[in-house]
Backbone as XML, in Angstrom:
<?xml version="1.0"?>
<chain id="A" units="angstrom">
  <residue number="1" name="MET">
    <atom name="N" x="-46.067" y="4.752" z="-111.483"/>
    <atom name="CA" x="-46.779" y="4.180" z="-112.807"/>
    <atom name="C" x="-47.658" y="2.768" z="-112.391"/>
  </residue>
  <residue number="2" name="THR">
    <atom name="N" x="-48.855" y="2.903" z="-112.631"/>
    <atom name="CA" x="-49.763" y="1.706" z="-111.854"/>
    <atom name="C" x="-49.739" y="0.642" z="-112.861"/>
  </residue>
  <residue number="3" name="SER">
    <atom name="N" x="-49.543" y="0.668" z="-114.104"/>
    <atom name="CA" x="-49.466" y="-0.193" z="-115.090"/>
    <atom name="C" x="-48.287" y="-0.745" z="-115.880"/>
  </residue>
  <residue number="4" name="MET">
    <atom name="N" x="-47.711" y="-1.828" z="-116.088"/>
    <atom name="CA" x="-46.696" y="-2.550" z="-116.123"/>
    <atom name="C" x="-46.948" y="-3.255" z="-118.135"/>
  </residue>
  <residue number="5" name="ILE">
    <atom name="N" x="-45.860" y="-3.357" z="-118.547"/>
    <atom name="CA" x="-46.408" y="-4.494" z="-119.995"/>
    <atom name="C" x="-46.490" y="-5.820" z="-119.432"/>
  </residue>
  <residue number="6" name="GLU">
    <atom name="N" x="-47.172" y="-6.576" z="-120.082"/>
    <atom name="CA" x="-47.200" y="-7.680" z="-119.633"/>
    <atom name="C" x="-46.923" y="-8.899" z="-120.854"/>
  </residue>
  <residue number="7" name="GLN">
    <atom name="N" x="-46.853" y="-8.195" z="-122.245"/>
    <atom name="CA" x="-46.085" y="-9.039" z="-123.379"/>
    <atom name="C" x="-46.317" y="-8.166" z="-124.330"/>
  </residue>
  <residue number="8" name="THR">
    <atom name="N" x="-45.558" y="-8.538" z="-125.235"/>
    <atom name="CA" x="-45.587" y="-7.593" z="-126.551"/>
    <atom name="C" x="-46.352" y="-8.611" z="-127.909"/>
  </residue>
  <residue number="9" name="GLU">
    <atom name="N" x="-46.734" y="-7.683" z="-129.014"/>
    <atom name="CA" x="-47.491" y="-8.276" z="-129.503"/>
    <atom name="C" x="-46.967" y="-7.937" z="-130.713"/>
  </residue>
  <residue number="10" name="HIS">
    <atom name="N" x="-46.525" y="-8.415" z="-132.317"/>
    <atom name="CA" x="-46.117" y="-7.558" z="-133.218"/>
    <atom name="C" x="-47.220" y="-7.947" z="-134.565"/>
  </residue>
  <residue number="11" name="VAL">
    <atom name="N" x="-47.624" y="-6.361" z="-135.147"/>
    <atom name="CA" x="-47.984" y="-6.599" z="-135.837"/>
    <atom name="C" x="-47.513" y="-6.651" z="-137.555"/>
  </residue>
  <residue number="12" name="LEU">
    <atom name="N" x="-47.486" y="-7.595" z="-138.271"/>
    <atom name="CA" x="-46.981" y="-7.354" z="-139.738"/>
    <atom name="C" x="-47.433" y="-7.498" z="-140.726"/>
  </residue>
  <residue number="13" name="ALA">
    <atom name="N" x="-47.281" y="-6.912" z="-141.670"/>
    <atom name="CA" x="-47.990" y="-6.607" z="-143.141"/>
    <atom name="C" x="-47.327" y="-7.650" z="-143.945"/>
  </residue>
  <residue number="14" name="VAL">
    <atom name="N" x="-47.933" y="-8.547" z="-144.531"/>
    <atom name="CA" x="-47.508" y="-9.467" z="-145.530"/>
    <atom name="C" x="-48.356" y="-9.684" z="-146.757"/>
  </residue>
  <residue number="15" name="PRO">
    <atom name="N" x="-47.305" y="-10.245" z="-147.546"/>
    <atom name="CA" x="-47.862" y="-9.863" z="-149.381"/>
    <atom name="C" x="-48.840" y="-11.523" z="-149.598"/>
  </residue>
  <residue number="16" name="ASP">
    <atom name="N" x="-48.157" y="-12.203" z="-148.647"/>
    <atom name="CA" x="-48.960" y="-13.758" z="-148.960"/>
    <atom name="C" x="-49.196" y="-14.692" z="-147.984"/>
  </residue>
  <residue number="17" name="LEU">
    <atom name="N" x="-50.179" y="-14.334" z="-147.154"/>
    <atom name="CA" x="-50.091" y="-14.882" z="-145.677"/>
    <atom name="C" x="-50.003" y="-16.406" z="-145.259"/>
  </residue>
  <residue number="18" name="ALA">
    <atom name="N" x="-50.625" y="-17.131" z="-146.693"/>
    <atom name="CA" x="-50.621" y="-18.219" z="-146.304"/>
    <atom name="C" x="-48.491" y="-18.924" z="-146.328"/>
  </residue>
  <residue number="19" name="ARG">
    <atom name="N" x="-48.023" y="-18.077" z="-146.873"/>
    <atom name="CA" x="-46.638" y="-18.426" z="-147.033"/>
    <atom name="C" x="-45.708" y="-17.967" z="-146.010"/>
  </residue>
  <residue number="20" name="SER">
    <atom name="N" x="-46.615" y="-16.860" z="-145.041"/>
    <atom name="CA" x="-46.098" y="-16.298" z="-144.071"/>
    <atom name="C" x="-46.266" y="-17.153" z="-142.770"/>
  </residue>
  <residue number="21" name="VAL">
    <atom name="N" x="-47.314" y="-17.492" z="-142.569"/>
    <atom name="CA" x="-47.512" y="-18.513" z="-141.740"/>
    <atom name="C" x="-46.826" y="-19.888" z="-141.822"/>
  </residue>
  <residue number="22" name="ARG">
    <atom name="N" x="-46.525" y="-20.485" z="-142.642"/>
    <atom name="CA" x="-45.979" y="-21.618" z="-143.128"/>
    <atom name="C" x="-44.112" y="-21.106" z="-142.718"/>
  </residue>
  <residue number="23" name="TRP">
    <atom name="N" x="-43.887" y="-20.027" z="-143.143"/>
    <atom name="CA" x="-42.250" y="-19.553" z="-142.453"/>
    <atom name="C" x="-42.541" y="-19.568" z="-140.924"/>
  </residue>
  <residue number="24" name="TRP">
    <atom name="N" x="-43.002" y="-18.853" z="-140.513"/>
    <atom name="CA" x="-43.033" y="-18.251" z="-139.387"/>
    <atom name="C" x="-43.009" y="-20.078" z="-138.421"/>
  </residue>
  <residue number="25" name="ARG">
    <atom name="N" x="-44.148" y="-20.938" z="-138.894"/>
    <atom name="CA" x="-44.668" y="-22.000" z="-138.009"/>
    <atom name="C" x="-43.074" y="-22.844" z="-138.229"/>
  </residue>
  <residue number="26" name="GLU">
    <atom name="N" x="-42.976" y="-22.997" z="-139.916"/>
    <atom name="CA" x="-41.840" y="-24.018" z="-139.739"/>
    <atom name="C" x="-40.226" y="-23.417" z="-139.570"/>
  </residue>
  <residue number="27" name="ALA">
    <atom name="N" x="-40.032" y="-22.723" z="-139.535"/>
    <atom name="CA" x="-38.863" y="-22.276" z="-139.196"/>
    <atom name="C" x="-38.592" y="-21.779" z="-138.216"/>
  </residue>
  <residue number="28" name="MET">
    <atom name="N" x="-39.357" y="-21.198" z="-137.369"/>
    <atom name="CA" x="-39.272" y="-20.339" z="-135.936"/>
    <atom name="C" x="-40.541" y="-20.947" z="-134.762"/>
  </residue>
  <residue number="29" name="GLY">
    <atom name="N" x="-41.023" y="-22.204" z="-135.459"/>
    <atom name="CA" x="-41.919" y="-22.762" z="-134.402"/>
    <atom name="C" x="-43.241" y="-21.890" z="-133.612"/>
  </residue>
  <residue number="30" name="PHE">
    <atom name="N" x="-43.550" y="-20.881" z="-134.085"/>
    <atom name="CA" x="-44.739" y="-20.342" z="-133.930"/>
    <atom name="C" x="-45.913" y="-21.057" z="-134.192"/>
  </residue>
  <residue number="31" name="GLN">
    <atom name="N" x="-47.320" y="-21.043" z="-133.434"/>
    <atom name="CA" x="-48.220" y="-21.857" z="-133.552"/>
    <atom name="C" x="-49.500" y="-20.776" z="-133.987"/>
  </residue>
  <residue number="32" name="THR">
    <atom name="N" x="-50.400" y="-21.393" z="-134.630"/>
    <atom name="CA" x="-51.576" y="-20.345" z="-134.997"/>
    <atom name="C" x="-52.359" y="-20.802" z="-133.839"/>
  </residue>
  <residue number="33" name="VAL">
    <atom name="N" x="-52.909" y="-19.296" z="-133.471"/>
    <atom name="CA" x="-53.855" y="-19.287" z="-132.162"/>
    <atom name="C" x="-55.175" y="-18.627" z="-132.351"/>
  </residue>
  <residue number="34" name="PHE">
    <atom name="N" x="-55.168" y="-18.451" z="-133.901"/>
    <atom name="CA" x="-56.396" y="-17.648" z="-133.874"/>
    <atom name="C" x="-56.322" y="-17.214" z="-135.681"/>
  </residue>
  <residue number="35" name="GLU">
    <atom name="N" x="-57.411" y="-17.427" z="-136.468"/>
    <atom name="CA" x="-57.357" y="-17.216" z="-137.947"/>
    <atom name="C" x="-58.822" y="-16.333" z="-138.291"/>
  </residue>
  <residue number="36" name="THR">
    <atom name="N" x="-58.771" y="-15.423" z="-139.127"/>
    <atom name="CA" x="-60.040" y="-14.799" z="-139.605"/>
    <atom name="C" x="-59.603" y="-14.439" z="-140.605"/>
  </residue>
  <residue number="37" name="PRO">
    <atom name="N" x="-60.322" y="-13.969" z="-141.993"/>
    <atom name="CA" x="-60.145" y="-13.561" z="-143.034"/>
    <atom name="C" x="-58.956" y="-12.732" z="-142.896"/>
  </residue>
  <residue number="38" name="GLY">
    <atom name="N" x="-57.712" y="-12.574" z="-143.785"/>
    <atom name="CA" x="-56.638" y="-11.961" z="-143.801"/>
    <atom name="C" x="-56.012" y="-11.521" z="-142.889"/>
  </residue>
  <residue number="39" name="TRP">
    <atom name="N" x="-55.992" y="-12.548" z="-141.672"/>
    <atom name="CA" x="-55.246" y="-12.464" z="-140.772"/>
    <atom name="C" x="-54.909" y="-13.810" z="-139.881"/>
  </residue>
  <residue number="40" name="VAL">
    <atom name="N" x="-54.205" y="-14.171" z="-139.520"/>
    <atom name="CA" x="-53.468" y="-15.359" z="-138.476"/>
    <atom name="C" x="-52.683" y="-14.648" z="-137.527"/>
  </residue>
  <residue number="41" name="PHE">
    <atom name="N" x="-53.015" y="-14.778" z="-136.016"/>
    <atom name="CA" x="-52.531" y="-14.691" z="-134.949"/>
    <atom name="C" x="-51.567" y="-15.602" z="-134.940"/>
  </residue>
  <residue number="42" name="MET">
    <atom name="N" x="-50.638" y="-15.781" z="-134.210"/>
    <atom name="CA" x="-49.634" y="-16.835" z="-133.654"/>
    <atom name="C" x="-48.794" y="-16.458" z="-132.608"/>
  </residue>
  <residue number="43" name="ALA">
    <atom name="N" x="-48.305" y="-17.606" z="-132.102"/>
    <atom name="CA" x="-47.397" y="-17.593" z="-130.519"/>
    <atom name="C" x="-46.215" y="-18.279" z="-130.478"/>
  </residue>
  <residue number="44" name="LEU">
    <atom name="N" x="-45.617" y="-18.244" z="-129.560"/>
    <atom name="CA" x="-44.134" y="-18.819" z="-129.209"/>
    <atom name="C" x="-43.873" y="-18.627" z="-128.008"/>
  </residue>
  <residue number="45" name="GLY">
    <atom name="N" x="-43.933" y="-19.152" z="-126.939"/>
    <atom name="CA" x="-43.682" y="-18.421" z="-125.536"/>
    <atom name="C" x="-44.290" y="-17.487" z="-125.388"/>
  </residue>
  <residue number="46" name="GLY">
    <atom name="N" x="-43.798" y="-16.241" z="-124.762"/>
    <atom name="CA" x="-44.276" y="-15.049" z="-124.737"/>
    <atom name="C" x="-44.367" y="-14.113" z="-125.660"/>
  </residue>
  <residue number="47" name="ALA">
    <atom name="N" x="-43.949" y="-14.515" z="-126.978"/>
    <atom name="CA" x="-43.659" y="-13.618" z="-128.287"/>
    <atom name="C" x="-44.901" y="-13.601" z="-129.265"/>
  </residue>
  <residue number="48" name="ARG">
    <atom name="N" x="-45.663" y="-12.963" z="-129.436"/>
    <atom name="CA" x="-47.010" y="-13.073" z="-130.202"/>
    <atom name="C" x="-46.997" y="-12.122" z="-131.231"/>
  </residue>
  <residue number="49" name="LEU">
    <atom name="N" x="-47.507" y="-12.634" z="-132.688"/>
    <atom name="CA" x="-47.568" y="-12.022" z="-133.995"/>
    <atom name="C" x="-48.981" y="-11.538" z="-134.533"/>
  </residue>
  <residue number="50" name="ARG">
    <atom name="N" x="-49.171" y="-11.052" z="-135.175"/>
    <atom name="CA" x="-50.375" y="-10.786" z="-135.770"/>
    <atom name="C" x="-50.310" y="-10.528" z="-137.094"/>
  </residue>
  <residue number="51" name="LEU">
    <atom name="N" x="-50.029" y="-11.421" z="-138.147"/>
    <atom name="CA" x="-49.795" y="-11.199" z="-139.367"/>
    <atom name="C" x="-51.248" y="-11.231" z="-140.201"/>
  </residue>
  <residue number="52" name="GLY">
    <atom name="N" x="-51.221" y="-9.813" z="-141.008"/>
    <atom name="CA" x="-52.139" y="-8.947" z="-141.729"/>
    <atom name="C" x="-51.476" y="-9.292" z="-142.881"/>
  </residue>
  <residue number="53" name="GLU">
    <atom name="N" x="-52.743" y="-9.587" z="-143.917"/>
    <atom name="CA" x="-52.379" y="-9.919" z="-145.555"/>
    <atom name="C" x="-52.637" y="-8.318" z="-146.311"/>
  </residue>
  <residue number="54" name="CYS">
    <atom name="N" x="-51.617" y="-7.868" z="-146.755"/>
    <atom name="CA" x="-51.849" y="-6.847" z="-147.662"/>
    <atom name="C" x="-50.706" y="-6.864" z="-148.911"/>
  </residue>
  <residue number="55" name="PRO">
    <atom name="N" x="-51.254" y="-7.390" z="-149.358"/>
    <atom name="CA" x="-50.554" y="-7.819" z="-151.077"/>
    <atom name="C" x="-50.107" y="-6.198" z="-151.795"/>
  </residue>
  <residue number="56" name="ASP">
    <atom name="N" x="-50.635" y="-5.079" z="-151.364"/>
    <atom name="CA" x="-49.923" y="-3.708" z="-151.980"/>
    <atom name="C" x="-49.209" y="-2.962" z="-150.790"/>
  </residue>
  <residue number="57" name="ALA">
    <atom name="N" x="-49.235" y="-3.668" z="-149.697"/>
    <atom name="CA" x="-48.026" y="-2.628" z="-148.503"/>
    <atom name="C" x="-46.959" y="-2.558" z="-149.339"/>
  </residue>
  <residue number="58" name="LEU">
    <atom name="N" x="-46.160" y="-1.418" z="-148.947"/>
    <atom name="CA" x="-44.626" y="-1.321" z="-149.377"/>
    <atom name="C" x="-43.910" y="-2.495" z="-148.559"/>
  </residue>
  <residue number="59" name="PRO">
    <atom name="N" x="-43.166" y="-3.084" z="-149.782"/>
    <atom name="CA" x="-42.480" y="-4.433" z="-148.678"/>
    <atom name="C" x="-41.522" y="-4.214" z="-148.041"/>
  </residue>
  <residue number="60" name="ALA">
    <atom name="N" x="-41.805" y="-5.044" z="-146.686"/>
    <atom name="CA" x="-40.704" y="-4.515" z="-145.500"/>
    <atom name="C" x="-39.090" y="-4.457" z="-146.234"/>
  </residue>
  <residue number="61" name="HIS">
    <atom name="N" x="-38.571" y="-5.149" z="-146.922"/>
    <atom name="CA" x="-37.202" y="-5.090" z="-147.247"/>
    <atom name="C" x="-37.060" y="-3.913" z="-147.959"/>
  </residue>
  <residue number="62" name="ALA">
    <atom name="N" x="-38.227" y="-2.845" z="-148.555"/>
    <atom name="CA" x="-37.799" y="-1.884" z="-148.969"/>
    <atom name="C" x="-37.325" y="-0.754" z="-147.888"/>
  </residue>
  <residue number="63" name="LEU">
    <atom name="N" x="-37.934" y="-1.357" z="-146.571"/>
    <atom name="CA" x="-37.942" y="-0.003" z="-145.462"/>
    <atom name="C" x="-36.240" y="0.209" z="-144.802"/>
  </residue>
  <residue number="64" name="GLY">
    <atom name="N" x="-35.372" y="-0.954" z="-145.313"/>
    <atom name="CA" x="-33.956" y="-1.060" z="-144.813"/>
    <atom name="C" x="-33.983" y="-1.405" z="-143.824"/>
  </residue>
  <residue number="65" name="ASP">
    <atom name="N" x="-33.315" y="-0.289" z="-142.904"/>
    <atom name="CA" x="-33.122" y="-0.462" z="-141.268"/>
    <atom name="C" x="-34.024" y="-0.684" z="-140.509"/>
  </residue>
  <residue number="66" name="HIS">
    <atom name="N" x="-35.221" y="0.069" z="-140.944"/>
    <atom name="CA" x="-36.454" y="0.423" z="-140.485"/>
    <atom name="C" x="-37.038" y="-0.903" z="-140.306"/>
  </residue>
  <residue number="67" name="SER">
    <atom name="N" x="-36.737" y="-2.198" z="-141.400"/>
    <atom name="CA" x="-37.646" y="-3.406" z="-141.014"/>
    <atom name="C" x="-37.422" y="-4.095" z="-139.967"/>
  </residue>
  <residue number="68" name="TYR">
    <atom name="N" x="-36.266" y="-3.536" z="-139.074"/>
    <atom name="CA" x="-36.188" y="-4.552" z="-137.879"/>
    <atom name="C" x="-37.618" y="-3.963" z="-136.888"/>
  </residue>
  <residue number="69" name="PHE">
    <atom name="N" x="-38.195" y="-5.297" z="-136.387"/>
    <atom name="CA" x="-39.056" y="-5.182" z="-135.481"/>
    <atom name="C" x="-39.212" y="-5.478" z="-133.900"/>
  </residue>
  <residue number="70" name="ALA">
    <atom name="N" x="-38.226" y="-6.589" z="-133.884"/>
    <atom name="CA" x="-38.061" y="-7.120" z="-132.567"/>
    <atom name="C" x="-36.752" y="-7.807" z="-132.257"/>
  </residue>
  <residue number="71" name="PHE">
    <atom name="N" x="-36.320" y="-7.890" z="-130.776"/>
    <atom name="CA" x="-35.474" y="-9.036" z="-130.250"/>
    <atom name="C" x="-36.243" y="-9.936" z="-129.258"/>
  </residue>
  <residue number="72" name="PHE">
    <atom name="N" x="-35.663" y="-10.861" z="-130.245"/>
    <atom name="CA" x="-36.316" y="-12.415" z="-128.890"/>
    <atom name="C" x="-34.958" y="-12.708" z="-128.544"/>
  </residue>
  <residue number="73" name="HIS">
    <atom name="N" x="-35.320" y="-13.102" z="-127.314"/>
    <atom name="CA" x="-34.773" y="-13.685" z="-126.109"/>
    <atom name="C" x="-34.823" y="-14.887" z="-126.330"/>
  </residue>
  <residue number="74" name="VAL">
    <atom name="N" x="-33.581" y="-16.018" z="-126.345"/>
    <atom name="CA" x="-33.773" y="-17.380" z="-126.901"/>
    <atom name="C" x="-32.832" y="-17.964" z="-125.781"/>
  </residue>
  <residue number="75" name="THR">
    <atom name="N" x="-33.012" y="-19.377" z="-125.906"/>
    <atom name="CA" x="-32.136" y="-20.638" z="-125.475"/>
    <atom name="C" x="-31.376" y="-21.139" z="-126.631"/>
  </residue>
  <residue number="76" name="ASP">
    <atom name="N" x="-30.493" y="-21.273" z="-126.560"/>
    <atom name="CA" x="-29.366" y="-22.155" z="-127.194"/>
    <atom name="C" x="-29.429" y="-21.621" z="-128.782"/>
  </residue>
  <residue number="77" name="ILE">
    <atom name="N" x="-28.821" y="-20.292" z="-129.121"/>
    <atom name="CA" x="-29.035" y="-19.565" z="-130.226"/>
    <atom name="C" x="-28.114" y="-20.462" z="-130.986"/>
  </residue>
  <residue number="78" name="ASP">
    <atom name="N" x="-27.158" y="-21.371" z="-130.931"/>
    <atom name="CA" x="-26.252" y="-21.560" z="-131.928"/>
    <atom name="C" x="-27.448" y="-22.954" z="-132.763"/>
  </residue>
  <residue number="79" name="ALA">
    <atom name="N" x="-28.139" y="-23.561" z="-131.891"/>
    <atom name="CA" x="-28.914" y="-24.485" z="-132.009"/>
    <atom name="C" x="-29.961" y="-24.116" z="-133.162"/>
  </residue>
  <residue number="80" name="LEU">
    <atom name="N" x="-30.454" y="-23.132" z="-133.006"/>
    <atom name="CA" x="-31.659" y="-22.163" z="-133.337"/>
    <atom name="C" x="-30.821" y="-22.059" z="-134.883"/>
  </residue>
  <residue number="81" name="ALA">
    <atom name="N" x="-29.542" y="-21.409" z="-134.825"/>
    <atom name="CA" x="-29.091" y="-20.982" z="-136.052"/>
    <atom name="C" x="-28.762" y="-21.868" z="-137.327"/>
  </residue>
  <residue number="82" name="GLU">
    <atom name="N" x="-28.397" y="-23.267" z="-136.386"/>
    <atom name="CA" x="-28.264" y="-24.351" z="-137.532"/>
    <atom name="C" x="-30.200" y="-24.379" z="-138.068"/>
  </residue>
  <residue number="83" name="HIS">
    <atom name="N" x="-31.049" y="-24.744" z="-137.022"/>
    <atom name="CA" x="-32.234" y="-25.216" z="-137.631"/>
    <atom name="C" x="-32.414" y="-23.940" z="-138.551"/>
  </residue>
  <residue number="84" name="LEU">
    <atom name="N" x="-32.709" y="-22.924" z="-138.347"/>
    <atom name="CA" x="-32.569" y="-22.009" z="-139.315"/>
    <atom name="C" x="-32.210" y="-22.014" z="-140.466"/>
  </residue>
  <residue number="85" name="ARG">
    <atom name="N" x="-30.600" y="-22.480" z="-140.503"/>
    <atom name="CA" x="-30.019" y="-22.579" z="-141.698"/>
    <atom name="C" x="-30.687" y="-24.016" z="-142.771"/>
  </residue>
  <residue number="86" name="VAL">
    <atom name="N" x="-30.854" y="-25.084" z="-142.095"/>
    <atom name="CA" x="-31.329" y="-25.934" z="-142.543"/>
    <atom name="C" x="-32.608" y="-25.892" z="-143.250"/>
  </residue>
  <residue number="87" name="LYS">
    <atom name="N" x="-33.947" y="-24.866" z="-142.774"/>
    <atom name="CA" x="-35.266" y="-24.322" z="-143.079"/>
    <atom name="C" x="-34.903" y="-23.602" z="-143.984"/>
  </residue>
  <residue number="88" name="GLY">
    <atom name="N" x="-33.449" y="-22.895" z="-144.710"/>
    <atom name="CA" x="-33.346" y="-21.939" z="-145.612"/>
    <atom name="C" x="-33.602" y="-20.632" z="-145.390"/>
  </residue>
  <residue number="89" name="ALA">
    <atom name="N" x="-33.532" y="-20.497" z="-144.116"/>
    <atom name="CA" x="-33.865" y="-18.941" z="-143.181"/>
    <atom name="C" x="-33.007" y="-17.954" z="-144.062"/>
  </residue>
  <residue number="90" name="THR">
    <atom name="N" x="-33.048" y="-16.950" z="-143.814"/>
    <atom name="CA" x="-31.785" y="-16.075" z="-144.472"/>
    <atom name="C" x="-31.328" y="-14.813" z="-143.039"/>
  </residue>
  <residue number="91" name="ILE">
    <atom name="N" x="-29.992" y="-15.735" z="-142.694"/>
    <atom name="CA" x="-29.161" y="-15.133" z="-141.630"/>
    <atom name="C" x="-28.490" y="-14.141" z="-141.998"/>
  </residue>
  <residue number="92" name="ARG">
    <atom name="N" x="-28.690" y="-12.672" z="-141.114"/>
    <atom name="CA" x="-28.092" y="-11.706" z="-142.005"/>
    <atom name="C" x="-26.435" y="-11.524" z="-141.368"/>
  </residue>
  <residue number="93" name="SER">
    <atom name="N" x="-26.521" y="-12.049" z="-140.152"/>
    <atom name="CA" x="-25.143" y="-12.118" z="-139.321"/>
    <atom name="C" x="-25.395" y="-12.681" z="-137.884"/>
  </residue>
  <residue number="94" name="GLY">
    <atom name="N" x="-24.305" y="-13.178" z="-137.616"/>
    <atom name="CA" x="-24.116" y="-13.805" z="-136.578"/>
    <atom name="C" x="-24.364" y="-15.433" z="-136.878"/>
  </residue>
  <residue number="95" name="PRO">
    <atom name="N" x="-24.429" y="-16.351" z="-135.549"/>
    <atom name="CA" x="-24.497" y="-15.630" z="-134.336"/>
    <atom name="C" x="-23.272" y="-15.410" z="-134.118"/>
  </residue>
  <residue number="96" name="ALA">
    <atom name="N" x="-22.686" y="-14.132" z="-132.788"/>
    <atom name="CA" x="-21.749" y="-13.563" z="-132.516"/>
    <atom name="C" x="-21.495" y="-12.957" z="-131.127"/>
  </residue>
  <residue number="97" name="ASP">
    <atom name="N" x="-20.669" y="-13.172" z="-130.321"/>
    <atom name="CA" x="-20.789" y="-12.639" z="-129.192"/>
    <atom name="C" x="-20.237" y="-11.221" z="-129.104"/>
  </residue>
  <residue number="98" name="GLN">
    <atom name="N" x="-21.579" y="-10.418" z="-128.537"/>
    <atom name="CA" x="-21.353" y="-8.845" z="-128.692"/>
    <atom name="C" x="-20.590" y="-8.312" z="-127.343"/>
  </residue>
  <residue number="99" name="PRO">
    <atom name="N" x="-20.308" y="-6.767" z="-127.324"/>
    <atom name="CA" x="-19.490" y="-6.428" z="-125.860"/>
    <atom name="C" x="-20.461" y="-6.093" z="-124.465"/>
  </residue>
  <residue number="100" name="TRP">
    <atom name="N" x="-21.902" y="-6.332" z="-125.173"/>
    <atom name="CA" x="-22.874" y="-6.070" z="-124.323"/>
    <atom name="C" x="-23.247" y="-7.301" z="-123.652"/>
  </residue>
  <residue number="101" name="GLY">
    <atom name="N" x="-22.576" y="-8.489" z="-123.776"/>
    <atom name="CA" x="-23.182" y="-9.488" z="-122.899"/>
    <atom name="C" x="-24.107" y="-10.521" z="-123.712"/>
  </residue>
  <residue number="102" name="LEU">
    <atom name="N" x="-24.157" y="-10.822" z="-124.807"/>
    <atom name="CA" x="-25.397" y="-11.280" z="-125.403"/>
    <atom name="C" x="-24.609" y="-12.195" z="-126.616"/>
  </residue>
  <residue number="103" name="ARG">
    <atom name="N" x="-25.147" y="-13.091" z="-127.287"/>
    <atom name="CA" x="-24.848" y="-13.740" z="-128.426"/>
    <atom name="C" x="-25.695" y="-13.451" z="-129.118"/>
  </residue>
  <residue number="104" name="GLU">
    <atom name="N" x="-25.938" y="-13.030" z="-130.244"/>
    <atom name="CA" x="-26.426" y="-12.644" z="-131.056"/>
    <atom name="C" x="-26.576" y="-13.255" z="-133.017"/>
  </residue>
  <residue number="105" name="MET">
    <atom name="N" x="-28.026" y="-13.148" z="-133.044"/>
    <atom name="CA" x="-27.772" y="-13.180" z="-135.043"/>
    <atom name="C" x="-28.877" y="-12.066" z="-135.571"/>
  </residue>
  <residue number="106" name="ALA">
    <atom name="N" x="-28.757" y="-11.709" z="-136.597"/>
    <atom name="CA" x="-29.950" y="-11.028" z="-136.973"/>
    <atom name="C" x="-30.799" y="-12.212" z="-138.457"/>
  </residue>
  <residue number="107" name="VAL">
    <atom name="N" x="-31.868" y="-12.166" z="-138.448"/>
    <atom name="CA" x="-32.445" y="-13.160" z="-139.438"/>
    <atom name="C" x="-33.655" y="-11.919" z="-140.102"/>
  </residue>
  <residue number="108" name="GLU">
    <atom name="N" x="-33.687" y="-12.673" z="-141.453"/>
    <atom name="CA" x="-34.910" y="-12.254" z="-142.278"/>
    <atom name="C" x="-36.022" y="-12.980" z="-142.356"/>
  </residue>
  <residue number="109" name="SER">
    <atom name="N" x="-37.111" y="-12.415" z="-142.545"/>
    <atom name="CA" x="-38.579" y="-13.326" z="-143.016"/>
    <atom name="C" x="-38.578" y="-13.197" z="-144.291"/>
  </residue>
  <residue number="110" name="PRO">
    <atom name="N" x="-39.276" y="-14.228" z="-145.080"/>
    <atom name="CA" x="-39.324" y="-14.189" z="-146.742"/>
    <atom name="C" x="-39.799" y="-12.794" z="-147.013"/>
  </residue>
  <residue number="111" name="ASP">
    <atom name="N" x="-40.539" y="-12.200" z="-146.243"/>
    <atom name="CA" x="-41.349" y="-11.001" z="-146.378"/>
    <atom name="C" x="-40.391" y="-9.795" z="-146.280"/>
  </residue>
  <residue number="112" name="GLY">
    <atom name="N" x="-39.297" y="-10.272" z="-145.457"/>
    <atom name="CA" x="-38.319" y="-8.875" z="-145.532"/>
    <atom name="C" x="-38.151" y="-8.172" z="-144.124"/>
  </residue>
  <residue number="113" name="HIS">
    <atom name="N" x="-39.237" y="-8.699" z="-143.288"/>
    <atom name="CA" x="-39.243" y="-8.191" z="-141.864"/>
    <atom name="C" x="-37.892" y="-9.004" z="-141.040"/>
  </residue>
  <residue number="114" name="ARG">
    <atom name="N" x="-37.071" y="-7.986" z="-140.596"/>
    <atom name="CA" x="-35.566" y="-8.687" z="-139.719"/>
    <atom name="C" x="-35.919" y="-8.326" z="-138.136"/>
  </residue>
  <residue number="115" name="PHE">
    <atom name="N" x="-35.505" y="-9.034" z="-137.580"/>
    <atom name="CA" x="-35.309" y="-9.395" z="-136.331"/>
    <atom name="C" x="-33.982" y="-9.704" z="-135.294"/>
  </residue>
  <residue number="116" name="MET">
    <atom name="N" x="-33.646" y="-9.250" z="-134.565"/>
    <atom name="CA" x="-32.714" y="-10.078" z="-133.922"/>
    <atom name="C" x="-32.799" y="-11.403" z="-132.775"/>
  </residue>
  <residue number="117" name="LEU">
    <atom name="N" x="-32.269" y="-12.260" z="-132.686"/>
    <atom name="CA" x="-32.414" y="-13.146" z="-131.317"/>
    <atom name="C" x="-31.053" y="-13.117" z="-130.558"/>
  </residue>
  <residue number="118" name="GLY">
    <atom name="N" x="-30.911" y="-13.662" z="-129.360"/>
    <atom name="CA" x="-30.128" y="-13.044" z="-128.401"/>
    <atom name="C" x="-30.059" y="-14.145" z="-127.400"/>
  </residue>
  <residue number="119" name="GLN">
    <atom name="N" x="-28.857" y="-14.389" z="-126.786"/>
    <atom name="CA" x="-28.896" y="-14.918" z="-125.565"/>
    <atom name="C" x="-27.605" y="-15.066" z="-125.235"/>
  </residue>
  <residue number="120" name="PRO">
    <atom name="N" x="-27.806" y="-14.748" z="-123.344"/>
    <atom name="CA" x="-26.414" y="-14.210" z="-122.246"/>
    <atom name="C" x="-25.174" y="-15.288" z="-122.724"/>
  </residue>
  <residue number="121" name="VAL">
    <atom name="N" x="-24.164" y="-14.627" z="-122.619"/>
    <atom name="CA" x="-23.124" y="-15.045" z="-122.997"/>
    <atom name="C" x="-22.289" y="-15.993" z="-121.694"/>
  </residue>
</chain>
């Protein structure tokens, strides 16, 4: 193979773009890197998000388990969990040590997009 993946970028349909941008910035620490009508691109470390305003799209929470879209590797997951609790984020599970050597937690955005966060035990 001659090519390698250099980073990932996740594209999320959101019903209220301003609300979603505010949550990703205030709760998770992402920063806006580009804006155009109907779209905001955000970044945090090596993670990238493209939030697209889609008020008529099927809401992510209606997708059940298929609304999980990413696993983010983090440092100090317990401090992050406390920060997210203070910000009123929905923590679906954890943090908890898993048998595969990671301490993980599941989080849900206000739009119903679910993602995992983990750090080595």
